[in-house]
DRENTOR-361754 format. One record per residue (C-alpha): x, y, z. Coordinates in steps of 0.05 Angstrom, whole numbers, plus 5000, padded with zeros to 4 digits. Layout:
# residues N
XYZ ...
This chain:
# residues 108
047332598594 053132698642 058933148624 065932848622 071733278645 078333248609 081532998673 077232378672 079032248600 086432288616 085831828676 088831898746 094732368755 101532038766 101432238839 094631938852 093531208867 087830938825 082330638866 078230028851 070929958865 068429288892 061729008910 060628938984 060428229011 054727919050 058228059116 058928809103 052129049126 050728569183 048828939247 042128679273 037428999324 039428489377 046828669366 045429409379 046529639451 047730389446 042630939435 044531559396 040732189376 042032539310 039233179280 036633099209 034833609156 027633629131 029333259066 033232729105 027432629153 022532589094 026832079059 027531649122 020131669135 018531479063 023630909064 020430639127 013330719101 014930359036 018729789071 016229179108 013629179179 020428999210 023829619182 024230219229 028830829236 033930419275 034229879222 035630379166 040630779207 044430149229 045129939156 047630639137 052730639194 055129949172 055830229101 059830819129 064530329164 066230029096 068630699068 076130809063 076531499092 082931799121 079632049186 086032389209 085332919155 077833049166 077033699204 070233969182 063633729155 065333989085 071533559081 067732949108 062233029056 067433089001 071132469026 064632069027 062932288956 069832078932 069131398966 062331198939 059331008873 051730898870 047630488823 042130868787 036330598746 037630648672 034231228636 029230988585 
């Protein structure tokens, strides 16, 4: 069971603008392999590498690292992040956490 803070019970502070969460449309995650023209290299942690490999292994034959990473970059492009105030990785990770809700399987 998740804990609820008293701030969440009271709602957003008067100075904060309440956000609204919406489902992404069909056009949101749309970059295809044939649309990709630039190569990038990225360093991953061991758990990230393990997750990526497992996602690819469990997926169909047309799914590779590039396919997964293109979808994740498309997802990142949908986030409303104030990039001008992002100075370090810690603030970026916090901004991403504040911008995203994830669906989890129900606990039986």
